[in-house]
C-alpha positions as CSV (number, residue, x, y, z in Angstrom):
1,M,61.2,113.0,111.5
2,A,64.1,115.0,112.8
3,T,63.5,118.8,112.9
4,R,66.1,121.1,111.4
5,T,66.6,124.4,113.2
6,L,67.3,127.3,110.8
7,P,69.2,130.4,111.7
8,D,67.5,133.6,112.4
9,R,66.9,135.9,109.4
10,K,69.6,138.6,109.1
11,S,67.4,140.6,106.7
12,S,63.7,140.6,106.5
13,P,61.8,140.0,103.2
14,G,60.5,143.6,103.3
15,A,64.0,145.1,103.8
16,P,66.4,143.6,101.2
17,S,70.1,144.4,101.3
18,A,70.6,148.0,100.2
19,R,73.2,146.7,97.7
20,L,70.6,144.8,95.7
21,T,68.4,146.7,93.3
22,P,65.0,145.4,91.9
23,E,66.8,144.7,88.7
24,Q,69.4,142.6,90.5
25,L,66.7,140.7,92.4
26,V,64.8,139.9,89.2
27,A,68.1,138.8,87.5
28,A,68.7,136.6,90.5
29,Y,65.4,134.9,90.0
30,R,66.1,134.4,86.4
31,N,69.4,132.7,87.2
32,M,67.7,130.4,89.8
33,L,64.9,129.5,87.4
34,L,67.4,128.8,84.6
35,S,69.4,126.5,86.8
36,R,66.3,124.5,87.7
37,R,65.1,124.3,84.1
38,L,68.4,123.0,83.0
39,D,68.2,120.4,85.8
40,D,64.8,119.4,84.5
41,K,65.9,119.3,80.9
42,E,68.8,116.9,81.8
43,V,66.4,114.7,83.7
44,Q,64.2,114.5,80.6
45,L,67.2,113.8,78.4
46,K,68.4,111.1,80.7
47,G,65.0,109.5,80.4
48,Q,65.3,109.6,76.7
49,N,68.8,108.0,76.8
50,K,70.3,111.1,75.2
51,I,72.6,111.7,78.2
52,F,74.0,109.1,80.5
53,F,74.1,110.7,84.0
54,Q,72.3,113.4,85.9
55,I,72.8,114.9,89.3
56,S,70.8,117.9,90.4
57,G,71.5,121.3,92.0
58,A,67.8,121.8,92.8
59,G,67.1,123.4,96.1
60,H,70.6,125.0,96.2
61,E,69.9,127.8,93.7
62,A,69.3,130.7,96.1
63,V,72.6,130.5,98.1
64,L,74.6,129.7,94.9
65,T,73.1,132.6,93.0
66,A,73.9,134.9,95.9
67,A,77.5,133.5,95.8
68,G,77.7,134.3,92.1
69,M,76.7,137.9,92.9
70,V,79.4,138.3,95.7
71,F,82.4,136.5,94.1
72,K,84.2,137.8,91.0
73,P,84.6,135.5,87.9
74,A,88.1,135.5,86.4
75,Y,89.3,137.2,89.5
76,D,88.6,134.9,92.4
77,W,89.1,131.1,92.1
78,F,86.5,128.4,92.4
79,Y,86.6,124.8,93.7
80,T,83.1,123.5,93.2
81,Y,81.1,120.4,93.8
82,Y,78.4,118.8,91.6
83,R,75.4,120.8,92.9
84,D,76.9,124.2,91.9
85,R,75.0,124.8,88.6
86,A,73.5,128.1,89.7
87,L,76.8,129.5,90.8
88,C,78.5,128.5,87.5
89,L,75.6,130.2,85.5
90,S,76.1,133.3,87.6
91,L,79.8,133.3,86.8
92,G,79.3,133.1,83.1
93,V,79.0,129.5,82.1
94,T,76.2,129.3,79.4
95,P,73.3,126.9,79.3
96,A,74.7,125.5,76.1
97,E,78.1,124.8,77.7
98,M,76.4,123.0,80.5
99,L,74.5,120.8,78.1
100,Y,77.7,120.2,76.0
101,E,79.0,118.6,79.2
102,A,75.8,116.5,79.6
103,V,75.9,115.1,76.1
104,G,79.7,114.6,76.1
105,A,80.4,117.1,73.3
106,A,83.9,117.7,72.1
107,I,83.5,121.4,72.6
108,D,82.5,121.0,76.3
109,P,84.7,123.6,78.0
110,A,84.8,121.7,81.3
111,S,86.4,118.5,80.0
112,G,85.9,118.0,76.3
113,G,83.5,115.1,76.9
114,R,85.8,113.3,79.3
115,Q,83.9,113.8,82.6
116,M,80.3,113.2,83.6
117,P,77.9,116.1,83.8
118,S,78.1,118.6,86.7
119,H,81.8,118.2,87.0
120,W,82.3,121.9,86.6
121,G,85.3,123.5,85.1
122,H,85.9,126.6,83.0
123,K,89.3,128.2,82.5
124,A,87.9,131.6,81.5
125,Y,86.2,132.0,84.9
126,N,88.9,130.3,87.1
127,I,86.5,127.4,87.8
128,V,89.1,124.7,88.4
129,S,88.3,121.2,87.0
130,A,86.2,119.3,89.6
131,S,86.4,115.5,90.1
132,S,84.1,112.8,91.5
133,P,86.0,111.8,94.7
134,T,84.2,113.7,97.6
135,G,86.3,116.1,99.6
136,T,89.4,116.2,97.4
137,Q,88.7,119.9,96.5
138,F,89.3,121.2,100.0
139,L,93.1,120.9,100.1
140,Q,93.4,122.0,96.5
141,G,91.4,125.1,97.2
142,V,93.5,125.8,100.2
143,G,96.6,125.3,98.1
144,T,95.3,127.9,95.6
145,A,94.6,130.3,98.5
146,E,98.1,129.6,99.7
147,A,99.5,130.5,96.3
148,S,97.9,133.9,96.7
149,H,99.4,134.2,100.2
150,R,102.9,133.2,99.2
151,A,102.8,135.4,96.1
152,R,102.2,138.4,98.4
153,L,105.1,137.3,100.7
154,L,107.4,136.9,97.7
155,D,106.2,140.1,95.9
156,I,104.9,138.1,92.9
157,T,102.2,140.1,91.3
158,E,101.9,138.7,87.7
159,G,98.8,136.5,87.5
160,F,97.6,137.4,91.0
161,E,95.0,140.0,92.1
162,K,95.7,141.9,95.3
163,D,92.5,140.8,97.2
164,E,91.5,137.6,95.4
165,V,89.8,134.9,97.4
166,V,89.1,131.2,96.8
167,F,85.6,129.7,96.9
168,I,85.4,126.1,98.1
169,S,82.0,124.5,98.2
170,T,80.8,121.2,99.6
171,G,77.8,119.3,100.8
172,E,77.5,118.6,104.5
173,G,78.3,114.9,103.8
174,Q,81.8,115.7,102.5
175,T,82.7,117.4,105.7
176,S,83.2,114.0,107.3
177,E,86.3,113.5,105.1
178,G,89.6,113.9,106.9
179,E,90.8,116.2,104.2
180,F,88.1,118.8,105.2
181,W,89.7,119.0,108.6
182,E,93.2,119.0,107.3
183,S,92.3,121.9,105.0
184,L,90.8,123.9,107.8
185,N,93.8,123.4,109.9
186,T,96.1,124.8,107.3
187,A,93.7,127.6,106.2
188,C,93.5,128.8,109.7
189,N,97.1,128.3,110.5
190,L,98.1,130.5,107.6
191,R,95.0,132.8,107.7
192,L,94.4,132.0,104.0
193,P,91.8,133.9,101.9
194,A,89.5,131.0,101.4
195,V,85.7,130.9,101.8
196,Y,84.0,127.6,102.4
197,L,80.3,127.2,101.5
198,V,78.7,124.2,103.1
199,E,75.5,123.5,101.3
200,D,73.7,121.4,103.9
201,N,70.6,119.8,102.3
202,G,70.3,117.3,105.2
203,Y,71.3,114.2,103.4
204,A,74.5,112.6,102.1
205,I,72.7,110.3,99.6
206,S,70.5,108.5,102.1
207,V,72.5,109.3,105.3
208,P,70.9,112.1,107.3
209,V,73.1,114.9,108.7
210,E,72.7,113.8,112.4
211,V,74.3,110.4,111.4
212,N,77.0,112.0,109.3
213,T,78.0,114.8,111.7
214,A,78.3,114.8,115.4
215,G,75.6,117.0,116.8
216,G,74.1,117.5,113.4
217,S,75.8,120.9,112.7
218,I,79.1,121.3,111.0
219,S,79.3,125.0,111.9
220,K,79.0,124.3,115.6
221,L,81.9,121.8,115.3
222,V,84.3,124.2,113.5
223,R,83.8,127.3,115.6
224,S,86.9,126.7,117.7
225,F,89.3,127.1,114.8
226,P,91.2,130.3,115.3
227,D,90.6,133.2,112.8
228,L,87.8,131.3,111.1
229,Y,84.8,133.4,110.4
230,V,81.7,131.2,110.8
231,E,78.1,132.1,110.0
232,E,75.0,130.1,109.5
233,V,72.2,131.0,107.1
234,D,69.0,129.8,105.5
235,G,70.4,129.0,102.1
236,C,66.9,129.1,100.5
237,D,66.7,132.8,101.3
238,L,68.6,134.7,98.6
239,L,68.7,138.0,100.6
240,A,70.0,136.5,103.8
241,S,72.5,134.4,101.9
242,Y,73.8,137.4,100.0
243,D,74.4,139.4,103.2
244,V,76.1,136.5,105.0
245,L,78.3,135.7,102.0
246,Q,79.2,139.3,101.6
247,R,80.4,139.5,105.2
248,A,82.4,136.2,104.8
249,V,84.0,137.3,101.5
250,D,84.9,140.7,102.9
251,Y,86.6,139.1,105.9
252,A,88.7,136.9,103.6
253,R,89.5,139.8,101.2
254,Q,90.8,141.8,104.1
255,R,93.2,138.8,104.8
256,K,91.8,138.3,108.3
257,G,91.5,134.6,107.7
258,P,89.3,132.0,106.1
259,A,85.5,131.9,106.4
260,L,82.9,129.2,106.5
261,V,79.2,129.8,105.6
262,H,76.9,127.0,106.7
263,A,73.8,127.3,104.4
264,H,70.7,125.2,105.1
265,V,69.2,124.2,101.7
266,I,66.8,121.6,100.5
267,R,67.1,118.7,98.1
268,P,63.7,118.4,96.3
269,Y,65.0,115.7,93.9
270,S,66.8,112.5,94.7
271,H,70.6,112.5,95.2
272,S,71.0,111.6,91.5
273,L,68.9,109.7,89.0
274,S,70.6,106.6,90.3
275,D,68.9,107.1,93.7
276,D,65.3,107.1,94.8
277,E,64.8,109.2,97.9
278,K,61.2,107.9,98.4
279,L,62.9,104.7,99.8
280,Y,64.2,106.6,102.9
281,R,62.4,110.0,103.1
282,P,58.7,110.1,104.1
283,P,56.2,112.3,102.2
284,A,55.9,114.8,105.1
285,E,59.6,115.5,105.1
286,R,59.7,116.0,101.4
287,E,56.6,118.3,101.6
288,A,58.3,120.4,104.2
289,D,61.3,120.9,101.9
290,A,58.9,121.8,99.0
291,A,57.5,124.6,101.1
292,R,60.9,126.2,101.3
293,D,61.8,125.8,97.6
294,P,63.5,129.1,96.5
295,V,62.4,128.7,92.9
296,T,58.7,128.7,93.8
297,Q,58.8,131.0,96.9
298,F,61.2,133.8,95.7
299,P,59.0,134.9,92.7
300,K,56.0,135.2,95.0
301,W,58.0,137.5,97.2
302,L,59.1,139.6,94.2
303,V,55.5,140.1,93.3
304,S,54.3,140.8,96.8
305,E,57.0,143.4,97.4
306,G,56.4,145.1,94.0
307,H,59.8,144.3,92.5
308,A,58.2,142.5,89.6
309,T,54.8,141.7,88.1
310,D,53.3,138.4,87.3
311,D,53.4,139.2,83.6
312,E,57.1,140.1,83.9
313,L,57.9,136.8,85.6
314,K,55.9,134.9,83.0
315,Q,57.9,136.6,80.3
316,I,61.1,135.5,82.0
317,Q,59.8,131.9,82.2
318,K,58.9,131.9,78.5
319,E,62.4,133.3,77.6
320,I,64.1,130.6,79.7
321,E,62.0,127.9,78.1
322,T,63.1,129.1,74.7
323,L,66.7,129.5,75.8
324,V,66.9,126.0,77.2
325,L,65.3,124.4,74.1
326,A,67.7,126.2,71.8
327,A,70.7,125.1,74.0
328,T,69.4,121.6,74.0
329,D,69.1,121.5,70.2
330,D,72.6,123.0,69.9
331,A,74.1,120.4,72.3
332,L,72.4,117.4,70.8
333,A,73.9,118.4,67.4
334,Q,77.4,118.6,68.6
335,P,79.9,115.8,67.7
336,Q,81.6,113.8,70.5
337,P,85.4,113.8,70.7
338,G,87.0,111.4,68.2
339,P,89.1,108.4,69.2
340,E,92.2,110.1,68.0
341,T,91.9,112.5,71.0
342,V,92.2,109.9,73.7
343,Y,95.9,110.5,74.5
344,Y,95.7,114.3,74.3
345,G,96.5,115.8,77.6
346,V,97.6,112.6,79.4
347,Y,100.9,114.5,79.5
348,S,101.9,118.0,78.5
349,P,101.5,118.5,74.8
350,D,104.0,121.3,74.9
351,V,106.9,120.1,77.0
352,D,108.4,116.7,76.3
353,P,110.8,115.6,79.1
354,T,112.0,112.7,76.9
355,S,113.3,115.0,74.2
356,E,116.8,116.3,73.4
357,Q,115.9,119.6,75.0
358,F,116.5,117.8,78.3
359,D,119.6,115.9,77.3
360,T,122.8,117.4,78.4
361,E,124.2,114.2,79.9
362,D,127.1,114.1,77.5
363,D,128.4,117.4,78.5
364,P,128.7,117.6,82.3
365,Q,130.6,120.5,83.8
366,F,132.2,118.7,86.7
367,S,133.6,120.5,89.7
368,G,134.6,119.6,93.2
369,E,135.2,116.2,94.8
370,P,132.9,113.2,94.3
371,T,130.0,113.4,96.8
372,T,126.8,111.6,97.7
373,M,123.4,111.3,96.3
374,V,122.1,113.4,99.2
375,D,124.5,116.2,98.4
376,L,123.8,116.2,94.7
377,L,120.0,116.2,95.2
378,N,120.5,119.1,97.5
379,A,122.7,120.9,95.0
380,C,120.1,120.4,92.3
381,M,117.3,121.9,94.4
382,K,119.5,124.9,95.2
383,D,120.3,125.5,91.5
384,E,116.7,125.3,90.5
385,M,115.4,127.5,93.3
386,R,118.0,130.1,92.2
387,R,116.7,129.8,88.6
388,D,113.0,129.9,89.3
389,P,111.5,132.0,92.2
390,K,108.2,130.1,92.0
391,I,109.7,126.9,93.2
392,V,108.6,126.1,96.7
393,V,109.7,123.2,98.9
394,F,107.6,121.9,101.7
395,G,106.7,118.7,103.6
396,Q,106.9,117.4,107.1
397,D,110.4,118.1,108.6
398,V,112.0,119.6,105.4
399,A,112.8,123.1,106.8
400,D,115.9,123.9,108.7
401,V,113.7,125.2,111.5
402,S,110.0,126.1,111.8
403,R,110.7,129.0,114.1
404,E,112.7,131.3,111.8
405,E,114.2,133.3,114.7
406,Y,116.3,130.1,115.4
407,L,118.1,130.3,112.0
408,G,121.7,130.9,112.6
409,K,121.5,129.8,116.2
410,V,121.1,126.0,115.4
411,K,122.5,123.8,112.7
412,G,119.0,123.1,111.2
413,K,117.3,119.9,110.3
414,G,116.6,119.9,106.6
415,G,114.8,116.6,106.5
416,V,115.3,113.3,108.1
417,F,118.1,112.5,105.6
418,K,119.4,116.1,105.2
419,V,118.4,116.3,101.5
420,T,116.8,119.7,102.0
421,W,119.3,121.0,104.5
422,G,120.2,124.7,104.0
423,L,117.4,125.5,101.6
424,Q,115.4,127.5,104.0
425,K,118.5,129.3,105.2
426,E,119.2,130.5,101.6
427,F,115.7,131.0,100.2
428,G,113.7,131.9,103.3
429,G,110.6,130.5,105.1
430,A,108.2,131.7,102.4
431,R,109.7,129.2,100.0
432,V,110.9,126.4,102.2
433,Y,108.7,125.4,105.1
434,N,107.3,122.6,107.2
435,S,103.8,121.2,106.7
436,P,101.6,119.3,109.2
437,L,102.2,115.6,109.5
438,A,99.5,114.8,106.9
439,E,100.5,113.5,103.5
440,A,97.2,114.3,101.7
441,N,97.6,117.9,103.0
442,I,101.1,118.1,101.4
443,V,100.0,116.8,98.0
444,G,96.6,118.4,97.9
445,R,98.0,121.9,98.7
446,A,100.7,121.3,96.1
447,I,98.1,120.7,93.4
448,G,96.3,123.9,94.3
449,M,99.6,125.9,94.2
450,A,100.7,124.3,90.9
451,V,97.3,125.3,89.3
452,R,98.3,128.9,90.0
453,G,101.8,128.7,88.5
454,F,104.0,127.8,91.4
455,K,106.3,124.8,91.1
456,P,106.0,122.8,94.3
457,V,108.7,120.3,95.0
458,V,107.2,118.5,98.0
459,E,108.5,115.7,100.2
460,V,106.6,112.7,101.6
461,Q,109.1,111.6,104.2
462,F,108.7,107.9,103.7
463,F,107.1,105.9,100.8
464,D,105.6,103.8,103.5
465,Y,103.3,106.7,104.5
466,I,102.4,107.9,101.0
467,W,99.2,106.0,101.0
468,T,97.2,108.7,102.9
469,A,98.0,110.9,99.9
470,Y,97.2,108.3,97.3
471,M,93.7,109.6,96.4
472,Q,95.2,113.1,95.8
473,L,98.0,111.5,93.7
474,R,95.9,109.0,91.6
475,D,92.5,110.7,91.3
476,E,93.6,114.4,91.3
477,L,97.3,115.0,90.4
478,A,97.5,112.4,87.7
479,T,94.2,113.3,86.1
480,M,94.1,117.1,86.3
481,R,95.4,117.8,82.8
482,W,93.5,115.0,81.0
483,R,90.2,115.4,82.8
484,S,90.2,119.2,82.0
485,N,91.2,118.6,78.4
486,N,94.5,120.4,79.0
487,N,92.8,123.5,80.5
488,F,94.4,123.0,83.9
489,S,97.6,121.2,85.0
490,A,99.5,120.6,88.2
491,P,103.2,119.8,87.4
492,V,104.1,118.9,91.0
493,V,107.3,117.0,91.9
494,V,106.7,114.6,94.8
495,R,110.0,113.4,96.3
496,T,109.8,110.4,98.6
497,T,112.3,107.8,100.0
498,Y,111.7,104.1,99.4
499,G,113.4,100.7,99.6
500,G,115.0,98.1,101.8
501,Y,118.5,96.9,102.6
502,I,118.5,99.2,105.7
503,R,117.0,96.8,108.3
504,G,113.9,99.0,108.1
505,A,111.3,96.1,108.4
506,I,107.8,96.3,107.1
507,Y,107.2,100.0,107.3
508,H,110.5,101.4,106.1
509,S,111.3,99.1,103.3
510,Q,108.4,99.4,100.8
511,T,109.1,99.6,97.1
512,G,105.7,99.8,95.4
513,A,106.6,101.9,92.4
514,T,104.2,99.8,90.2
515,L,101.2,101.5,92.0
516,F,102.4,104.8,90.4
517,T,103.6,103.5,87.1
518,H,100.0,102.2,86.7
519,C,98.7,105.8,86.8
520,P,98.6,107.6,83.4
521,G,99.6,111.2,83.8
522,L,102.4,110.5,86.3
523,R,106.1,110.3,85.5
524,V,108.0,107.9,87.8
525,V,111.8,108.2,88.3
526,C,114.2,105.9,90.2
527,P,117.8,107.0,90.1
528,A,120.6,104.6,91.2
529,T,123.5,107.0,91.4
530,A,124.3,110.4,92.7
531,L,124.9,111.8,89.2
532,D,121.7,110.4,87.8
533,A,119.7,111.7,90.8
534,N,121.0,115.2,90.1
535,G,120.3,115.2,86.4
536,L,116.9,113.5,86.7
537,L,115.6,115.7,89.4
538,R,116.5,118.8,87.4
539,T,114.5,117.3,84.5
540,A,111.6,116.5,86.8
541,I,111.5,120.1,88.0
542,R,111.7,121.6,84.6
543,C,109.2,119.4,82.9
544,D,105.5,120.2,82.9
545,D,104.1,116.9,84.2
546,P,103.7,115.6,87.7
547,V,106.6,113.4,88.8
548,I,107.0,110.8,91.5
549,F,110.7,111.0,92.3
550,L,111.7,107.9,94.2
551,E,115.0,108.1,96.2
552,H,116.3,104.9,97.6
553,K,117.4,105.4,101.2
554,H,120.1,102.7,100.9
555,L,121.7,104.6,98.0
556,Y,121.8,108.0,99.7
557,R,125.4,107.8,101.0
558,Q,127.0,104.8,99.3
559,I,130.6,105.3,98.3
560,Y,130.3,103.4,94.9
561,N,127.6,105.8,93.5
562,K,129.3,109.1,94.3
563,S,129.9,111.8,91.7
564,A,131.3,115.3,91.4
565,Y,128.8,118.1,90.9
566,P,127.9,118.2,87.1
567,G,126.9,121.9,86.9
568,P,123.6,123.8,87.0
569,N,122.3,122.7,83.6
570,F,123.0,119.0,83.7
571,M,119.9,117.1,82.7
572,I,119.0,113.5,81.8
573,P,115.8,113.0,79.8
574,L,113.1,110.8,81.1
575,G,112.9,107.4,79.4
576,K,116.6,107.2,78.7
577,A,118.1,104.0,80.2
578,K,121.9,103.6,80.7
579,V,124.0,100.5,79.8
580,V,126.1,100.4,82.9
581,R,128.0,97.2,81.9
582,E,128.3,95.8,78.5
583,G,128.0,92.0,77.8
584,T,127.2,89.4,75.2
585,D,125.5,86.5,76.9
586,V,122.7,87.8,79.2
587,T,120.9,91.1,79.5
588,V,119.8,92.3,82.9
589,V,117.1,95.0,83.1
590,T,117.0,96.6,86.5
591,Y,116.9,99.9,88.5
592,G,117.5,101.3,92.0
593,A,119.4,99.4,94.6
594,T,119.5,96.1,92.6
595,V,121.7,97.7,90.0
596,Q,124.9,97.4,92.1
597,R,124.0,93.9,93.1
598,A,123.6,92.9,89.5
599,I,127.0,94.5,88.7
600,T,128.8,92.7,91.6
601,A,127.4,89.4,90.5
602,A,128.3,90.0,86.9
603,N,131.9,90.7,87.8
604,A,131.9,87.5,89.8
605,V,130.7,85.2,87.0
606,A,132.9,86.9,84.4
607,E,135.7,84.7,85.7
608,S,133.8,81.7,84.5
609,G,133.3,83.2,81.1
610,I,129.7,84.6,81.5
611,S,129.3,88.0,79.9
612,V,126.5,90.0,81.4
613,E,125.1,93.3,80.1
614,I,123.3,95.4,82.7
615,I,120.8,98.2,81.9
616,D,119.8,100.7,84.5
617,L,116.3,101.9,83.5
618,R,116.6,105.1,85.7
619,T,113.0,106.0,84.9
620,L,110.0,103.7,85.0
621,S,107.4,105.9,83.4
622,P,108.4,106.2,80.7
623,W,110.9,103.4,80.4
624,D,113.4,103.0,77.6
625,R,111.9,100.3,75.4
626,D,114.4,100.8,72.6
627,T,117.6,100.3,74.7
628,V,116.1,97.2,76.3
629,F,114.9,95.6,73.1
630,E,118.2,96.3,71.3
631,S,120.1,94.5,74.1
632,V,117.6,91.6,74.2
633,K,117.8,91.1,70.5
634,K,121.6,91.1,70.7
635,N,121.9,88.7,73.7
636,S,118.7,86.6,73.3
637,R,118.6,86.0,77.1
638,V,117.1,88.4,79.5
639,I,116.6,88.8,83.3
640,V,114.4,91.5,84.8
641,A,115.4,92.4,88.3
642,Y,113.6,94.6,90.8
643,E,113.3,95.0,94.5
644,D,109.5,94.9,94.8
645,S,107.8,91.5,95.4
646,L,107.9,89.1,92.5
647,S,104.2,88.9,91.7
648,W,102.5,91.9,90.0
649,G,105.7,93.9,90.2
650,F,107.1,96.4,87.6
651,G,109.2,93.7,86.1
652,A,106.1,91.9,84.9
653,E,105.4,94.8,82.5
654,I,109.0,94.7,81.2
655,A,108.8,90.9,80.8
656,A,105.5,91.1,78.9
657,A,106.7,93.8,76.6
658,I,109.8,91.7,75.8
659,A,107.6,88.7,75.1
660,D,105.4,90.9,72.8
661,E,108.2,92.6,70.9
662,C,111.3,90.3,71.1
663,F,109.9,86.8,71.1
664,A,111.6,85.8,67.9
665,W,115.0,86.7,69.3
666,L,114.7,84.8,72.6
667,D,116.7,81.7,73.3
668,A,115.4,81.3,76.9
669,P,112.3,82.3,78.9
670,V,112.3,85.8,80.4
671,K,113.4,85.4,84.0
672,R,112.7,87.6,87.0
673,I,114.7,88.3,90.1
674,A,112.7,90.0,92.9
675,S,111.7,90.0,96.5
676,T,109.6,87.3,98.0
677,D,105.8,87.8,98.0
678,T,105.9,88.8,101.6
679,F,106.6,91.9,103.6
680,V,110.2,92.8,104.6
681,G,111.3,91.6,108.0
682,Y,113.5,93.4,110.5
683,A,115.9,90.6,111.5
684,P,119.0,90.6,109.2
685,R,118.5,86.9,108.2
686,L,114.9,87.6,107.3
687,E,115.7,90.7,105.3
688,D,118.5,88.9,103.4
689,A,116.2,86.1,102.5
690,I,113.4,88.4,101.3
691,L,115.3,90.9,99.2
692,P,117.3,90.1,96.1
693,Q,121.0,89.4,96.9
694,V,124.2,89.1,94.9
695,D,124.0,85.3,95.0
696,D,120.5,85.4,93.6
697,F,121.9,87.2,90.5
698,K,124.8,84.8,90.2
699,R,122.6,81.7,90.2
700,A,120.3,83.3,87.6
701,Y,123.2,84.2,85.3
702,E,124.5,80.6,85.5
703,E,121.0,79.1,84.8
704,M,120.4,81.4,81.8
705,V,123.5,80.6,79.9
706,K,122.6,76.9,80.0
707,Y,119.8,77.4,77.5
């Protein structure tokens, strides 16, 4: 059996911290015991099939209770993980509220019955909704700490406390995730007020720490990070944990940098009720853990030191049993959420970006000469940043310069395609700045900042590299509002370039929008013209939902899609398609770079008497069903065209909806034009054969009118 070396005691049992009174020590024991009894009650309820999942915080109670005594509820911010029951109790979450979560009650304050138990969240105490993916909380917590940091730089005080800190907890297993290291990199780079608590119980399910972590100690690995305060502690020792956490929190409150406390705790129960630790842990190892159990050892110390009597502790135990039983009866009597609630919180219930409020398209205030999509995207961001001081723009390479002393001495970068050029020069490095080359870092930080009221408009340089951020996008950004029952939201705008027709080969020609339209909670936008890009980006920034804003590289500087600047209030609502060419024989539903190809082909076949109507969807989630269906019912023939590969592409959804809703009006099968089911090649002949071309559209038009 591997031996675990614990750190030296920082305070002896006979000399508790001068800050803790006997009353506080007894209250700490009460919190620890309550946490354990709630764990035990949930185990019992799971065995009775009255709840459906259980994961324990047993063995972690001492360090978490200490954390609850050091941090400030509704002042500091908390990114927890599933073993943090004792902390949440200390912060104010009630036993009944925890059991509401366990039974899936509608009044559960964490999620309204939408998440499994121990996915902590409570708006009143700044406990941000937790999720199941391991390690996703790190970057979000750092983003929330960054919001505090940037609020100070920008002199924003409303909603921020002057010395607030962010608590970020984890088990030792989660520190293997790359996002842990990405978060530390940023936290130390910016000296953010974040305190990490690593609750090391020696096992990531069945994987022991020496297999999970090189050298078996995460605190030894991270000590080289600059400005990171690191201390190790016996997390089963309440007093030592309190003292160490107090030093770490004081360090962060003083804005010296982040801190990491490595607490050695135990896991007396299996990982969860779906696991059996007896299969991989021998009796001797489990007995050694039991000898350190804070819930059994701490009350003995209280009595031996004269801080409490046996009778007083027995009375506390009796009160807790009564409290837990009452909370259980309360929870079991609560109704579950009704089926009518399933759509609540998928998107903002208060701000509807499809509404007339966002429709000023018919009244543009044009000025200047026609210009490109790049220029009008840039103009929109400048307008919006002037309007809202909480808009921040960041990503890899988006700033004019990283070293601000160079501003005015060089022209400035402003992104690979110059879309963000000049933003930093006007708005400063506190609002426009470069990130590390790490896409999850960009999106995760943006989520944490958005939770605090900032409006991040972030850039992922190429769609081809967005996949390292996909877990943050799909599991975190898209779900935040729904999983918290509308208690938390993260209305981030993620701009990224996509698409082919530029000889970009496999890794600079991807168009997988369908992987985002498949995510409830995300809005997905694909403008085809400079004017539409300006109006849709303004709507994306002003709406209250997360938006994936897809900018086609091929369309950035085309002459045919230029427009004059439409004014600072020009908006196009999401879900409003545009009929860009009217016709009476065939309807084409398309978007992005295939719009112009469809138009060119339609003009060519018009000479032979074929009249083609072309609809530019402009947004894919939502998409304009009414405009599409009206055109299909009029023309009775429809082609769906898209740049992604033919199979499983977004066009399949359009085709299926037309089949469902318009079958009676169809005179021909719904046809699709798309790329081949391959990757995009570099050689021009390969790319031309793979991507939809004008001739493909012409042939399709001619075939359709034969029906």
